[in-house]
C-alpha distance (Angstrom), angle and dihedral (degrees) to the residues before:
residue distance angle dihedral
M1 . . .
T2 3.71 . .
R3 3.75 127.9 .
I4 3.82 121.9 -125.0
A5 3.74 106.1 -126.3
D6 3.77 115.8 -72.9
T7 3.78 93.8 -16.3
Q8 3.74 137.9 105.5
L9 3.73 93.1 -117.1
D10 3.76 112.8 113.0
V11 3.75 107.6 -174.4
F12 3.86 141.4 -178.1
P13 3.77 114.5 -98.1
L14 3.86 92.3 -114.3
C15 3.82 117.8 60.4
L16 3.78 113.3 -151.0
G17 3.73 112.5 -128.9
G18 3.69 115.2 -138.2
N19 3.84 96.2 -167.9
V20 3.85 92.1 105.5
F21 3.77 95.4 51.4
G22 3.83 108.6 109.3
W23 3.79 88.2 5.4
T24 3.75 115.5 65.1
A25 3.85 93.1 -5.0
D26 3.83 119.9 52.4
E27 3.65 120.6 -147.0
E28 3.82 99.3 -84.6
A29 3.81 89.8 50.2
S30 3.87 90.8 45.3
F31 3.76 91.3 52.3
A32 3.81 91.7 49.4
V33 3.88 90.0 52.0
L34 3.81 91.1 48.1
D35 3.73 92.5 49.2
A36 3.73 93.0 49.1
Y37 3.79 92.7 48.4
T38 3.81 95.3 49.0
R39 3.80 91.8 45.2
A40 3.84 86.9 56.5
G41 3.83 88.7 55.9
G42 3.77 96.4 -94.4
D43 3.87 118.4 152.2
F44 3.78 108.3 160.9
I45 3.80 121.3 89.0
D46 3.83 126.8 -179.6
T47 3.79 125.1 -159.9
A48 3.78 141.5 140.4
D49 3.76 140.5 -142.5
L50 3.93 85.1 -115.0
Y51 3.80 97.3 58.2
A52 3.76 117.4 107.5
G53 3.88 89.9 -15.3
T54 3.95 88.2 -62.7
E55 3.91 91.3 -48.3
S56 3.82 90.4 113.9
E57 3.85 92.7 62.5
R58 3.82 90.1 42.7
I59 3.72 92.5 53.3
I60 3.73 92.4 47.1
G61 3.79 89.8 48.8
R62 3.80 92.9 52.9
W63 3.86 90.7 48.2
L64 3.82 91.2 49.7
A65 3.83 89.9 50.8
R66 3.76 96.6 46.3
R67 3.74 95.4 44.5
G68 3.68 96.3 40.1
R69 3.84 90.9 -134.2
R70 3.91 103.8 134.3
D71 3.73 95.4 111.8
D72 3.72 98.0 55.5
I73 3.95 100.6 37.8
V74 3.86 125.7 84.5
I75 3.73 108.1 -141.7
A76 3.77 120.6 -159.0
T77 3.85 122.2 -174.7
K78 3.81 136.1 160.8
V79 3.74 145.9 -135.6
G80 3.82 133.1 -159.1
M81 3.85 105.9 62.1
A82 3.77 109.3 61.6
P83 3.89 119.4 106.3
G84 3.66 109.4 -79.9
L85 3.77 93.3 11.0
K86 3.82 100.8 70.5
N87 3.66 97.5 138.2
L88 3.79 144.0 55.5
T89 3.62 102.5 -117.2
A90 3.85 119.9 144.1
E91 3.78 90.8 -109.0
T92 3.72 92.9 49.6
I93 3.69 94.1 49.9
R94 3.82 94.4 46.3
S95 3.80 94.7 47.6
A96 3.85 94.4 41.3
A97 3.78 94.3 50.0
D98 3.77 91.4 52.2
A99 3.66 92.5 49.2
S100 3.88 92.3 48.4
L101 3.81 91.3 48.8
E102 3.89 89.0 51.6
R103 3.86 93.1 47.4
L104 3.79 92.8 46.3
G105 3.86 91.0 44.3
V106 3.84 92.3 -133.5
D107 3.81 134.5 123.6
H108 3.98 92.6 -135.2
I109 3.73 144.2 23.3
D110 3.68 113.8 -133.7
L111 3.72 99.4 -155.0
Y112 3.90 119.0 14.9
Y113 3.81 116.9 -169.0
A114 3.70 130.4 -156.2
H115 3.88 90.9 -132.4
R116 3.84 93.3 -146.1
D117 3.73 136.0 -11.8
D118 3.84 120.4 -81.9
P119 3.78 109.8 -152.7
N120 3.81 91.2 -179.0
T121 3.83 96.2 63.1
P122 3.75 118.9 68.0
V123 3.83 111.4 -107.2
E124 3.88 90.5 -129.3
E125 3.79 90.7 57.9
T126 3.77 92.9 49.7
L127 3.89 95.1 47.3
A128 3.75 93.0 43.5
A129 3.77 89.4 56.2
F130 3.75 92.1 47.5
D131 3.87 90.7 46.8
A132 3.73 89.2 51.2
L133 3.74 91.6 57.5
V134 3.82 91.8 47.9
R135 3.85 90.8 51.6
A136 3.80 89.2 49.1
G137 3.62 89.7 55.0
K138 3.89 94.5 -120.1
V139 3.78 93.8 113.9
R140 3.82 127.6 34.2
Y141 3.79 100.8 -163.4
I142 3.78 137.3 -2.2
A143 3.78 130.5 -133.4
A144 3.74 143.7 177.8
S145 3.74 135.0 -125.9
N146 3.81 128.4 -167.4
F147 3.76 95.8 7.9
D148 3.76 123.0 144.0
A149 3.75 123.4 -137.3
P150 3.76 101.9 -96.6
R151 3.86 91.5 48.8
L152 3.77 93.8 47.0
T153 3.78 90.9 47.0
Q154 3.91 89.7 50.7
A155 3.84 90.9 49.8
L156 3.92 91.6 50.7
K157 3.77 90.9 51.3
V158 3.78 93.7 49.0
S159 3.75 89.8 50.2
E160 3.76 92.3 48.7
R161 3.83 93.8 45.6
E162 3.91 95.8 44.6
G163 3.74 98.1 36.9
F164 3.92 92.8 -117.5
A165 3.75 125.1 149.3
R166 3.82 108.4 -85.9
Y167 3.80 131.9 -133.9
V168 3.85 103.5 -94.6
A169 3.78 94.8 -178.2
L170 3.83 144.3 29.9
Q171 3.89 130.7 -150.6
P172 3.70 108.3 -158.6
H173 3.80 132.0 167.8
Y174 3.80 100.7 -100.4
N175 3.81 136.8 146.0
L176 3.80 140.0 137.3
V177 3.80 93.5 -77.4
D178 3.90 97.4 33.3
R179 3.87 106.3 57.5
G180 3.85 109.6 127.3
A181 3.96 96.4 84.1
F182 3.73 95.2 53.6
E183 3.81 109.9 24.6
G184 3.79 113.3 82.6
D185 3.78 122.3 25.7
L186 3.83 95.5 10.1
S187 3.79 97.9 46.8
E188 3.83 91.1 43.9
L189 3.85 87.9 52.8
C190 3.63 94.8 49.8
E191 3.89 90.9 49.5
R192 3.83 90.7 46.1
E193 3.82 96.3 48.0
N194 3.88 96.1 36.3
I195 3.85 96.2 -114.0
G196 3.81 114.9 165.5
V197 3.71 114.0 -129.8
M198 3.76 124.4 -142.2
P199 3.81 106.0 178.8
Y200 3.84 118.3 -153.1
F201 3.79 123.5 -151.9
G202 3.80 84.2 35.3
L203 3.78 89.9 160.5
A204 3.91 93.8 44.2
K205 3.85 92.4 -111.5
G206 3.80 89.9 -49.4
F207 3.78 99.1 -48.0
L208 3.83 91.1 112.8
T209 3.68 93.5 56.8
G210 3.86 86.5 78.2
K211 3.81 96.3 -125.1
Y212 3.74 93.3 113.1
R213 3.77 114.2 77.4
P214 3.75 137.1 157.0
G215 3.79 108.2 -79.6
G216 3.79 89.3 6.6
P217 3.83 128.3 130.2
E218 3.80 116.9 -68.3
G219 3.82 93.1 -120.6
D220 3.81 130.0 -123.9
S221 3.87 99.6 -110.9
P222 3.72 125.6 104.1
R223 3.81 84.6 -125.2
S224 3.78 96.0 55.8
P225 3.85 98.4 99.0
R226 3.85 88.5 51.5
A227 3.74 92.5 45.9
R228 3.85 92.4 52.0
E229 3.81 88.5 57.9
Y230 3.75 88.2 77.5
L231 3.92 91.2 62.0
N232 3.75 93.3 105.7
D233 3.84 129.8 115.3
R234 3.79 92.7 -80.3
G235 3.74 95.3 47.0
I236 3.78 94.3 45.7
A237 3.79 88.3 50.3
A238 3.87 92.1 51.0
L239 3.83 87.4 51.1
G240 3.67 92.8 52.5
V241 3.85 91.9 56.5
L242 3.77 93.2 40.6
D243 3.85 89.4 55.4
E244 3.92 90.1 50.8
V245 3.88 92.3 49.2
A246 3.79 93.7 43.3
A247 3.86 90.6 50.6
A248 3.88 89.9 48.4
H249 3.79 91.1 55.3
E250 3.80 95.7 33.5
T251 3.75 90.8 -125.1
T252 3.78 137.8 113.7
V253 3.81 129.8 -73.9
A254 3.81 90.0 -123.4
A255 3.84 91.2 55.9
V256 3.64 92.2 50.2
A257 3.85 93.4 50.6
L258 3.85 89.7 48.4
A259 3.83 90.9 47.1
W260 3.83 89.2 55.2
L261 3.78 88.4 57.4
V262 3.86 93.0 47.7
A263 3.80 89.8 55.3
Q264 3.80 93.2 56.7
P265 3.78 120.3 99.0
S266 3.78 116.5 -83.5
V267 3.84 94.5 0.9
V268 3.94 109.4 134.5
A269 3.70 100.5 171.5
P270 3.76 135.1 -11.2
I271 3.78 117.6 -135.2
A272 3.79 117.6 -125.4
S273 3.82 129.7 162.2
A274 3.71 132.5 -148.1
R275 3.75 132.3 -165.3
T276 3.78 97.3 -159.4
P277 3.87 135.4 28.8
G278 3.86 83.9 -115.2
Q279 3.76 91.8 59.7
L280 3.81 91.2 45.4
A281 3.82 91.8 53.7
D282 3.72 88.9 64.9
L283 3.83 89.3 57.9
L284 3.74 103.2 43.1
P285 3.93 99.1 75.0
V286 3.76 85.0 74.9
A287 3.70 88.6 81.0
E288 3.78 91.3 69.9
L289 3.72 104.0 21.6
R290 3.80 116.1 110.4
L291 3.85 118.0 -176.9
T292 3.84 123.4 -148.5
A293 3.82 120.3 -117.0
D294 3.80 88.6 -110.5
E295 3.94 91.9 52.9
L296 3.82 90.2 46.9
D297 3.83 91.8 51.0
R298 3.81 93.7 47.6
L299 3.74 91.6 51.1
T300 3.81 91.5 46.5
R301 3.72 92.0 49.6
A302 3.80 94.9 45.0
A303 3.69 93.6 55.0
A304 3.87 98.4 39.4
């Protein structure tokens, strides 16, 4: 287990993405994935009020109730991008949190994200609303998603000045072949301020599972066309090294790609989703996989 920054949240090094629940995985399939994940020791589930028109939260809530697993599962959800709630005003945060709590069937959210920055709402208003949720016991910790370095810096300064709860984690778009938006100022800020990082699209929309190859099948996922956009010289070079490292460890390409993320500064647990227990099985080896310094360097250079 890995602790998220200065919190009491110890989590499995792979966060299970709930974006597919109610979308490409129906309730039965979602329950099967959730069961397989927790049997393997997983305890960290990420969702949002936006996913599958709120159905993702509902499915997770029904699973928690039927399995009696609330006390040993860390639940993360988000506010700020759902229809009619595309902002971070105090009213939106209050009402969205209550609605998420009801759908999830829980009395608190462990990690509550601002799904994206809202430049039209004062940072003080947003953080005061989040702080009120923490003080009321409805939320344990708050986090940010899709924030750039200047705006995250501003939010941290406001929290310090006003005594508000501060963002303890960041969810950026980050993976082996998508690095420019996070590496540099933002990654250095997270390291300096002890912000835990949970990258989304950790497998580059499926490309880093290794199933997309030149001349290969198109794939059956809604993300397949976007995944195949990575089939350029850099992506193919990255796949070549991923194949070699996976063979050396007798593991999957997906696990190696996720292990590269886990080895990066401030990264706590990359987020990855699975529609079936079979897909999940390709991801789970990351929990025990440790890459050598040479392997990490080769992967980094191949995808530069």
